[in-house]
N, C-alpha and C positions, 0 to 999 in steps of 0.2 A: 877497446871499450867492452866488447862482448866478453872477453876473457875476464875483465875486472868484475863485470856483473855476475858471471858464473862463479867466480871465486868468492864473491860476497854472498851469493846464494848458498854455496856449499858451506861457508863458514856459519851462516845463519842456521842451517839445518843441523850442523854439528853442535852449535851452542844450544839450540832448542832441544836436541836429544839429551844433552847433558843436563839441561835444566829440568827436563821431565824425569830423568833418572833421579836427580836430586829431590824432586817433588815426591817421587815414589818412596825414597828413603825417609824424607821428612814426615810422610803420612803413614809410616810403618808398614807399607806394602811389602817391603823386602823381608819382613819377618816371616812371611808365609810363601812368598814367590821369589824366584831367582830368574835371571835372564835365560839360562840354558838348561836348568835342571829343576825337577820337582822337589819341593820342600814339603810343606803341608798342602799347599795348593799347587796347581800346575805351573810349569815354567811359562814365562812370557812368550817364549818361542812357540810353545805348544798352543797357547791361546791364540796367537796371531795366525798360526797355521790353520787352526780349526775355523777361525772367523774370516779367513782371507776372501772367500767367495760369497760371504753372506751379505745380502743387501741390507743396508742400514746398520752395518756392524759397529761403526763408531758410536752411534747413539745407543744401541743395545748394550754395548760394553760399558759405556759411561753410566748407564742406569744400574747395571750390576755392580759397578765399582761403588756407586753412591748408596744403593739400597740393599746390597748383598744378594746372594743367590743360594740355592741349595739343589741338590740332586743333579747337578750338571757334570761334575767332575768326580763323583763318588759320594760317599756318605757324609763327609765333613763339609758343613755349610760355610759359605763366606759371609761373615757378618757385614752389616751396613758400616760404612766408613764416614768419618767426620770430614767430608770434603765438600766444597762448593760445587755447583753445577759446572762452572768454568774449570775447576781443578779436575773434576771427573772427566770432562771432555779432553783436556790436555793429556791426562794419563791414558785414556783410551786411544787417542790418536798416536801417542808414543808407543804403546804396547803393540799396536797393529803394524808398526814399522820394523819390529824385531824379527830378524831372520835366524 
């Protein structure tokens, strides 16, 4: 029974991660960001590393995803994105899991 629950939990995490990557692609996030390398903006891996120990990181990152930001990663600002609060939260949670 425990093995089945763990297997289902692992499957859910994998599906959620893929769904979030698909959401990032659908919202054009991948135009400026990649998983492991800098494009226009920092890689998701670098974002996750920078925010790893930050208290309230998920909420702060979700706000930046939705509203944009500037002067955090250099001179190129990140524009506001057409995402719902729920989508921004989902994307932030996903980004923070990337190693």
